[in-house]
C-alpha positions, 0 to 999 in steps of 0.5 A: 776157354779160347776157341781154336781156329785153323786157317789152311792157306798157302797165301801168307798175307791171307793167313796174317790177315785172318790172324789179325782179324780173328785174333783181335776178337779173342780167338786162338788162330793157327795156320798151315800152308798146304793140305797135308800140313793142315790135315796133320794140324787138325789131328795134332791141335783139334781145332774148333773150326777150320778156314780152308782155301780151295786153291792149295798146292799139292792137294787141292782144297776140295780133296782136303775138305773131303778128307777133313769131313771123313776124319772129323764129320762134325768139324765146321769148315768155312771155305775161303776162295777167290773164285766166283764160280757158283759151282765151286760153292755148290760143290764145297757145300755138298762136301760138307762145308759150313759156309763159303767166303769170297776173297777179298773179304771184310773183317765183319763178313769173316767174323759173322761166318765164324760165329755162325758156324761155331754157334750152329756147332754148339747148338748141334752138340747140345741137341745131341747130348739131350737126345743121348740122355733121352734115348739110350740103348736100353729100356730106360732110354725108351722110358725117358722119351715116353714118361714115368707112368705104370703104363709106360713101364709096361710098354718098356717091359714088352719092348725089352722082351720081344726085342730079343726075339725075331717075332714080327711085331704089330704096334697099335695106337692112335696117331701121335702115341709113339709107335715109331719110337717103339719100333726104333727101340725094338730095333735098337735093343735087338741083335740087329741094332748094327744093321739098318732100320728102314721105315716106310709110311704105307699111306704116303706112297702112291699105289702104282709105285708102292710095289716097286718101292717095297720089293724093288725092280729090275731094269726094264721091268716097266716103262720108265724102269731105266735101271735096277732098283733095290726096294725098301725090304732089300735095303733093310737086309740083316736089320729091321723094316718098319711098316708104318700105317700098314692098314693102308696097304692095297689088298693086292700087295697084302698078299705079296707081303704075306708071301714075303713074311712066310717064305722069307724070300723077295721077288723084285718086280721083273725078276726071274726068281725070288732071292732069300731075305733076312729082315725083321718086320715091325708094323704099326697102325692106328686103325682096327685091323680086325674090323677091316679083316671082317669087312674084307678090306684087310687080309685076316691071314696077314693080320695074324702073321703081323700080330705074332706079338702085339703092343697096344699104346695108350693115348695120352689121355689114358696116361695124363700123369706123364704130361708134366714130365713130357712137357718139361722134356719138350720144353728143354729140347725147344729152349735149346733148339730155338735159343730161348732163355726159358727156365720154368713153366708156371703151375697154371700153364702146366695145369692147362696142358694137363686138362687138355684132351690131346686128340693128337696125343704126344705129337700134339703136345710136343708141337704145342710146347714148341709153339709156346716156347717160340712165342715166350720171351720171358724166363717162364711159360705163362698160362696166357701163352698156352691158351693162345696156342691151344686156341682156348680161353679160361671162360666158357663161351657164353650162349648167344641165342640172338646170333641165330635169330632169323636163321633157318634150321638149315643155315644154323646147321651149315654154320655149326657144321663148318665150325665143327669141321674147322675145329677138327681140321685145325686140331688134327693139323696141329697134331700132325705138324701140318702134314696134310696127307696124315691129316686126311687119313686121320679124318678118314677123307681123301687128300683132295677133299681136305684141300678143298675144305681147307681152302674154303675155310681159309686154313693154311697147313703152314700155320701148323708146321714145325 
């Protein structure tokens, strides 16, 4: 089926030129000579792409672009203009333009811009369809994203049950087990689904800024507070607030959070009085809060208030039967996103994935599959590609006692410790997609120490990024 393009330009020679260029390439090209005609043509003909001149009479190109993106946000729009002002390009991009082509343009330049915009649009639609299939507004949608094992079915049952209540939920599990997926599902299946879901990583924001980020502040509440700011809790009004890594909250803020949960009132920093609040809370952590409470690091009363209902997520090692399902799911996603022609994974390669211990759980599996797809040129994923990404070989390492000959015990211990640290840091970076903050927390060290060790060991976070 021919792709339908609409050119909106008051200059007749330009319209004829575009029709000649793109018509010869197999596109159906329609034209409109001003903004109102163009907007009407979009409604009538539903084009696949719009080429829009900025210098239109009656209604200028920026106004037309704004209305186009409001009426059809997914419609690709390429701006055509004789202006060489960078600010015009920036403004058009901010309003949603896919690309920017200056007049006079060459045939190849215009064709490349059109093909790139259409390919990007096709890719976006494919990914949306895939996500729709795997993330429906039901318990089955959560199962489709997590797996088919009996343990996943139990999680789906818990989520479906508690979503209908207003309980505060505490989701427990190692890094990468799907705590955020569960929080999203609870919100999506609740009566609050049409209201915001606001997420906050309690370990990612510096402590001095955390109170303001959570509760908001009034103008002049502290040095630098030049205007009033709504906190995350207020932004989630009527909806759900997801507190990820809640165990990282400083002790002082734990007491303030407890008061919010009990009173359902919010007191912004610098405000004279508290105001009512209607928010459902879901919290998550990968640490044992009961142990922290026993150590005096986490308030026991806050723990019990958060844990009105608890969902404990199993590790991927504990539900290894889901690995083939998840592997194929991530492979399908990656082949679309990365434009690879892969159609299958050979049994030996899948077996390697099934036997891997997955310290980073599902997140690590997804990252590994994406890297394998990226490095596979053929139609099938093979075992050597999986080994290369995992950094493992089929043959066990052969002992080499001579390698330690002449070394002191201290030297041998130092080398072994460096090797263990390298392996632990690399495994955790792979699991967190190169996120150094999360890696430091998972390894129970501070960011600066991790940074220094990575520098000394020659490890780059960018090698593990998405």
